[in-house]
N, C-alpha and C positions, 0 to 999 in steps of 0.2 A: 679087927680095928684097921681102918685105912691108914696107909703110910703118909706122913706129911713131907717126905723127901721130894724135892723138885724133880719132875720127869724131864730127862734130857732127850730132845727130839733131834737136834742137829748132830752131825758127825762130830767126833771128839776134837778134830783139828779145825772145825769151822768156827767162825766168830760172828757175834751178833751185837749190834748197838741199837738200843731202843729209845723211842720217844725223845726226851730232851737231850740225851747224850748224842743221839744220831743227828738231831737238828743242829746242835752246837758244833759237832764235827764238820757238818756240811758248811755252816756259816764261816767257821774258822778257815777252812781250806779255800773257799771261794774269795773271801775278803783278802786273804794273803796274796792270791794271784793278782787281784785288782790293785793292791798297794804296791806290788812289785813293779807293775808297768805304768802306773799313773804318772810317774815322773817323766815319762817319755812323751806325754801328750802335748800337742800344740807346737807352735813355731819356736818356742824357747825350751822345748823338752830336752832332756839329757839322753845320752846314748848308753848302751850296755855293751860290755865286752863279753863274748861267749867263747869259752875255751873248750875245745873238743877233747874228750878222753878216749875217743874211738881208736882202735888199733890201726884202722885204715888211714886215719889222718891225725896222727899223734901231734898234740900241740897246735892244731888248727885253730885259728883265731877269726872271729867275726865281730865287727863293730857295727852295731845297728840300733835304731830306735823304732823299728817296725814291729808292732805288737805280735803279728802272726809268726814272724821269724823267731822272736824271743820265746814265745810260748811253745812253738814247735820244738825248740832246742832243749828246753828244760824238761827233765823227767819228773812227773808228778804222780803221787800215789793216792792222793785224796780224790774220791769219786766226784765230789762237787767241783773241785778245781779242774778236773778233766772236762767237765761240762763247759766251763768257761774257755778252756783251750779249744775245744771243738767249735764253739760258736765263733771264735775269732778266726779259725781256719775256714769255716763256711763263709764268713763275711769276706775273707780274702778271695775265695773262689767265686762268690756271687758278684761282687762289685769292685773288689781290688783295694778299697781303702776303707777307713773307719774300723780297722782291726783293733786298735787300742781303745777307741771310744766305746765300742760295744762291750768289751770286758769291764771297763771302768764304770759304765752306767749300770751294768748288772751288779757289780760289786757294791755301788752306792745304794741300789734298791735293797740289797740283802742287809746292808748295815741298818737301814730304816726298819726293815722287817724284824730284825733281831731285837730292836728296842720295843716294837709293838708287841711281839710275842712275850717279851719280858713284862709287859703290862697285861698279860693274860688275854690278848686278843687272838682269836682262832685264825689259823692260816687261811682257811677258806674265805673268811670275811675280808682279809687283806687282799687275796687274789681277786675277789669280786670287785673291790674298790679299784684295784689296779686296771682291771679290764675296762671299766668305765673311763678311767683316766687315759688309757692308751687310745681309745676311740676318739676322745675329745682332742688329744694331742695330734693324732693323725689328721683330723679335720682342720685343725688350726694350721698345720704344716702345709696341707694341700691348698688351703685358701691363700696362704702367703707366697706360694710358689709362682714363678713367672715362666712364660714360654715365649722365647724369641725365635723359634724355628722358622717362622714365616719371613724373617728378615735375615738374609745370609750374613751381612756385615755384623749385625748385633749378635747373631748366634756365634760367629767366630770369636767375637770379643768375649762372649760368655765362656766359650771353651778355653780361651787364653787365661781368663780369670780363674777358672776351675783348676787348670793345670798349675798356675802360680800358687794357688792356695794349697793344693795337694803337695807340691814340692817345697813349700815354705817350712813344712815340719820335718823335712828330710835333710840329708847331707848336702843336697844340691841347692840349698836356699840362697847361697851367695851368687849363683848363676842361674836363678830360676827363670829369668826372662829368656835366656838362650835355650834352656832345655824345654821350657814350656812351648816355645816356637817349634822345636824339633818334634815334640810329641803331637801337637795340634796338626802340623803338616802331614805327619805320618798317618794319623787317624783320618784326616779328611781325604787322603788318597784312597781309603777303603770304600769311599762312596756309600757309606751307610751300612755296609755289610757287617761290620764289627768283628770280622774274622782276624784275630791278632796273629794267626799262623803266618799271614802274609808279611808281618813285620818282624824282622830278625834283629837281635841285639848282639853286637860283637864287642868284646872288651879287649883293648890293646894297651899294654903298659907303655908309658912314656908320654911326653908332652904334658899339657895341663888340661883341665876339664873344658876350657873354652875351645880346645882343638877338636872336641867332639863334633860330629856332623852327620847329616842325613844323606845317604847315598841312594840315588834313584835307580835301584837295580838289586840284584841278589849277590851277596858275597859268600864265597865258600872258602873256608880256611884250609885249603889244600894246595898242592903244587902240580903243575902239568908235567907229564913224563918226559924222560930224556929224548932229545932229537925229535920232538913232536912240535907241531905248530903252536906257537904261544899266543897267536891271535887268529880268531876264526870268525868270519862273517856269515850271516844267515845259517846258523848252526842247526843241524838236525841231531837231536841228542837221544841216545838210548840209555835209559837208567836201569841198572841191574843190581841184583843181589845174588851173586854166583861165585863159585870157587874158581879162581884163575891162577892157582898155585900148584896144580897137579904135576909136580915133577918128582913125586915119590909115591910108592904104593901106600894107600891109606886104608888098609885093612888091619885092624888091631890084632896083634899076635901072629901076623902072617910072616912067613920066612921063605925066602927064595934062595935055592942053592944052584949055583952054576959051576961048571967045570972049567971055564976059561973067561978071561976078561972080555973076549969078543961077545960072549952071551950078555954080559952086563951092558955093553954098548948097544946090543939089540934091544934090550929092555928100555934103555934111555930113548932110543929112536922111536920105539912104539909109543912111549908116553908123549914124546914131542909131536908125533903124528896125531895122536888123540887131541892134544891141545890145539894143534894147527887146524884140525877139523872144526873144533869149537869156535875158534877165532873166525874161520871162514863163514860159519853159520851166523855169527854176529854181524859180519860185514855185509851179508845178504840183506840186512835190514835197511841198507842205503843210509846209514848214519855217518856223520863226519866227526862225532864226539861220543865217546863211551865213558860213562861214569859208573863205577862199581863200588858197592859198599865194602866189599872184601879186598884183600890184597891182589895186586896184579904183578906176577913175577917177571923176571927179565925177558924170558923168551916170548911170551905173549905181548909184552910191551914193545919188543922189537918188531914183531909182526904188525902191530897196529901202526908203528912209526913208518914201516915200509909201505903200508897202505894209505898213509897220509891222514890217519885218524888220530885225533887227540884223545888220549886215555888218562882218566883221573881215577886214582885208587883210594880206598879206605875212607870214603865219605861216610861219616858216622850215621847211625840209623835216623836220628832226629833230623839231621841235615839233609839226608837223601829223601826223606818223606816230605819235608818242606820244599825241597827242590822239585820233586814230582808235582806238587800242588802249584808251584809258581810257574813251572815251564809247561804245564798242561799235559804232562806225559804220565806213563804208568811204570811201576817197578816190576821188572820181569826176572824170572829165574831160569826159564827154558827158552830155546831159540829156534824150535822146529817150525813155527808158523809165523813168519814175518808179517803176513797180511793181517794178522789179528792184533799185532802190537801197536800201541799208540805212542809215537815218538814225541818228545818235548821239543819246543822251538824257541829260539831267541835270536835277536839281530846280531849280537856281538858277544864273543867270549874273549877276554884278555886278562893277562896277569897284571896286577897292580901292587904297589908297595905301600904298606901302612907301617910307619916306624921302621923297624928293621925286618919285618915279616912280609913274605909274598903271599898274596891271596888271589883267587880267581873271581873276576866280576862277570856276571851275566847281565847284559843290558838289553832293553827292548824285549822283556819276557812276555809270555802269553798272558799271564795275569798282571795286567798293567798296574794294579794297586800295590804290587810288591815293592818293598824298600828295605834298606838296612840302616840301622842307627849304630854308628861306630862311636864307642865311648873311650876316651883317653883319660889316663890318670897316673899318679905317681906310684901308688902301691896297689897290691892285689886287693887289700881290704877296701880301699876307696872305690876301686872298680866294681867289686861285688855289691857294695851298698848303693852305688850309683845305678847299677842295673836293677836292683830291687825298687829303687825310687822311680825309675823310668817305667818299670813294669806296672807299678801302682797307678802312675799318671795315665798310662795308655789304657789300662783297664777301666778307670773312671771315665775317661773321655769316650771310649767305645760304648760304654753303657749310656752316657749322656746323649750320644748321637741317636740312640734308639729311644730313650725316655728323655725328651728334650727339656723337661721342666728343671728349673734351678731354684735354689733358696740361698739365703745369706748365711755366711759363716761367722766366726769370731764370737761364738756364744749367743749370737742374735736369735737363731732358730730355737735354741733351748729355752731362752728367756721368754720368747713368744709363746712356745708351747706351755711353759710353766704358768704364764699369766692366764692363758685360757683354761688350764686345768684348775688353777686356784679359784677362778670364778665358778667352775663346776662344783668344787668342794663346798662353796658357800650355799649352793642351792640343794645339795644332796643331804637327805635326812639319814640318821642312824650312824652306825659305826663305820660304814663304807667311807664317810666323809673324812675320817681320820686317816684311812689308808690312802685316799686321794691326796691329802695334804702331804703324806710321806713321799708320794710320787713327785710332787712339786719340789720338795726339798732335794730329792735325788737329781732331778733335771738341773736345778740351780747349782749343783756341785760341779757340773762340767765347766762353766765359766770361772768358777772359784779355783779349780785345779789349773786352768789355763793361766790365770793371774799368778797363782802361787809358784808355778814352774818358771815364770819369768822374773820372780823376785819382787813383784808389785804388791801393794796393799789390797789383798783380795776382798776383805770385808767391805772396805770403802768403795771399791770399784763395782762390786756386785750390787751393793745397796743403791748406788747411783744408777746402774743399769736397770735395776728393778723399777726405780722411780720413773725413768725415761719411758719404759714400756707401759707403766700404769697411766702415764700422761698421753699415750697414743702414739709415741714415736717408735714405730715397729721396725725401723731400720737401724736402730742403735745396737752397737756391739762393742767389743773390746778392741782398741787399737793397740796391738802388742808392741809396736815400735816406740810409741810415745808414752805408753802406760796410762792411757786415759780412755774415756768412752768416746767413740767416734761413729760416723755414719758409714755403714758397710757398703752402701751403694757407691759413695764417693771414693772409698778406698779400694773398691773392686774385689772385695773378699766374698767370693761366690763358691758355693758347693753344689754338688749334684743332689737333686731331690731324692733320687733313688737310694743314694748312699745314706742320707739322713733317715729316710723312712725305714730302711733295712736295719740300721743301728737301733732305732726305737723298738721295732718289732722283735728282733732277735734278743736284745738285752732283756726285755720284759718276759719273753717266753722262757729264757734260760733261768731267770730269777724265780719265776713261777714254778718251774720244774723242781728246782732245788728246795723251794719253800714247802712243796707238797710232801717231801720225804719225812717219814717218821720211823723208819727202820733201815738199818744198813746190815746186810748179811754178806760175809766173806766166805765163799765156798771153800771146803777143805781141798788142799792140793791133791792131785792124783798121785798115788804112791807108785814109785818105780819098782817093778818086779823083775828080778833077774831072769833073763831069757836062758832057759836050760836047753833049748833046741828041740824039745820033745813036743810033738803036736798032740 
């Protein structure tokens, strides 16, 4: 007689969630993430305080409303929630902005899907309807986009509007005109290359935010060595990553026994001669400035000073890599072949003061696009958030310079897409029409959340906005200053087409991936076996 006992296939410590339980677990995790960050959306969004429990930075505090920063900082255990965290980080890497929007839209789609599955609609039917809706929404967004790249003045105004719109939801909203101008000037210097490595951001405590400025050159947060030229014209710069601190034997476990202090002096002399020989090899490169990633000890520093060469030590690796790019040089570690080494060049090296700190400015660099944005502020938290805000603005602008089309913000694009998708739902037969209608409701949630976060009557505003678009007023959106429906063209609320398209595609793909899940298996942890030392 066959046994009716269930057969266990998985390891004893492994866990499995099936069908409805797995789907419910996915929905709950993803929706919790969306609800966590949706209050940060829009120009009137709130901030979150993140407190670090890491032993490396105990009590470290971040104040931010950047979706990617918040999601990166929180630890999530739910697999569906991790999917939303990942798409937010990918959005940050791809286009720099829209990190909150993409997670919120995916969350709203999953809320709609949860209700449809509760009415016994199959996930594949929902996905089929969503795919039709996404294609229709992309077409509507593309048709509504504008391209002013042929007119430099209009295009610059577009870039200014995009920068203002991006910064309006950040800490810098009070001074968005000032920072928008800094960001646009920095990106236009790149001449379409979009290489943000050429733009450096330096944070300096003190002053206020309006003291922030754009420096046409490269700033290095280091000091020039003692008794060395503080100002250097037509500099020939050797950039290196080599040890310049060899005043002791660096062989681990080595011991040197001597029978007199004279022998110790001989050892020191030998080491000095070795260092002198290395410095002479460096001087054969015909450079008048030497920048090293590692330390430069007193003796080699003195030798450089005697030779009239400016020596700069301990330039961090990121700084020295960017410096090599900007100066047109190469980072070297050996000095036996001077003819093969490419030196960096700039017209002027000088020491400057910012606040109470001394920095080194490189002017007239080989890469003419290079510049530095110096951010001032009262506290470290303000400086950190200002840097994140500027980074987002620079990323969006650099992408807009490549993909020059723009669309309107303030919920206008979402309502435009929702109106086009709603018309598609009316023409679509079968159950897919219900899924398409759910996509419309999810899109309309974005302007609803924008209004809710500002404390306005979201139901009335969204109904009025829906009516405006139904009457053919495709430039209508939410005026978040006055709390009414306004013309986005007149208000200058513009966003990058690439950002909007990426939000739409990424959110739908993430929601679709989570919706397809019907089983969650947690593998058994690997057991630790005591090492007996016997092979």
